[in-house]
N, C-alpha and C positions, 0 to 999 in steps of 0.2 A: 708561181710555185704554190702548191696546195699542201697544207699541214694542219694537223689537228690542234686544238687549243692547248693541249698539254705539251705538244712538241714545240710550240713556238717559244716557250721559255728556255729551251735548250739550244736554239739556233744561234750560233755565234757569228756566222757570216753567210750571206746569201748574195751572190753576184753573178752577172753574166760573164762569159769568157770569150770575147770577140776573137781573140787570137786563135782559138781552137775551133772556129767555125769551119765545118766541112765545106769543100768546094761545091758550088751551085746549090747550097742549102739556103733556105729562107728563114732560118732560126739560129739562135745562139745557144750554146751549152750553158747550163746553169750550174754553178759550183756552190754547193751548200755544205757548211760545216756544222755538225751537230755534236754538242758536248753534253752527253747525258750520263747520269751516274750509273756506274756498273758495280753491282754488289758482288762481293766475293765471299765464299764460305771460308770459315776458319779452317786452317790446316789441322787435320787429325792424324795422329800417329796410327800406323797400321796395327792391327791386333797381332799379338805374338802368341799364336796357338801352341807353340812349343812350351810356353811358360804356364799353360793351363794346368790346374790341379784337377785331373780327370776324375779322381775319386770324389772330390767335392762337387764337381759338376754333375756327376751321375747321381749323387745323393739329392741334390737340388731338383734335378729332373724327375727322379722317382717321386718326390714329394709333390711337385707341381702337377705332374701328369695324373696323379690320383684325383685331382680336383676337376678334371675334364669329364664331361658327360660321355657315356659310352656311344659308339657309333650306332647309327640307325639306318635302316634301308629307306631309300628315297624312291618315289615313283615320279611319273611325269606330270603330276598334278601341279597346277599353277600356284596352289596355296604355299608351296615351299619356296617360291621365288618372289613373293610379294610380302610387304610388311603391313 
């Protein structure tokens, strides 16, 4: 069996399975058990848009959007796409 160095720490069992050998086959199946950590994201409550104070949101957006630069026309020049 081939495995990366990082994966070998998580292998809990690696063995051949002669009972599962297919007829006329010259090899044995290899059973490998890998126990690696699985991260889970914390559960987040869905947003309740019905509870939104729309007047407050509009006021915040009006204020924040004033700070944006005005739109400008782009051409196909590569200077717009590189930093």
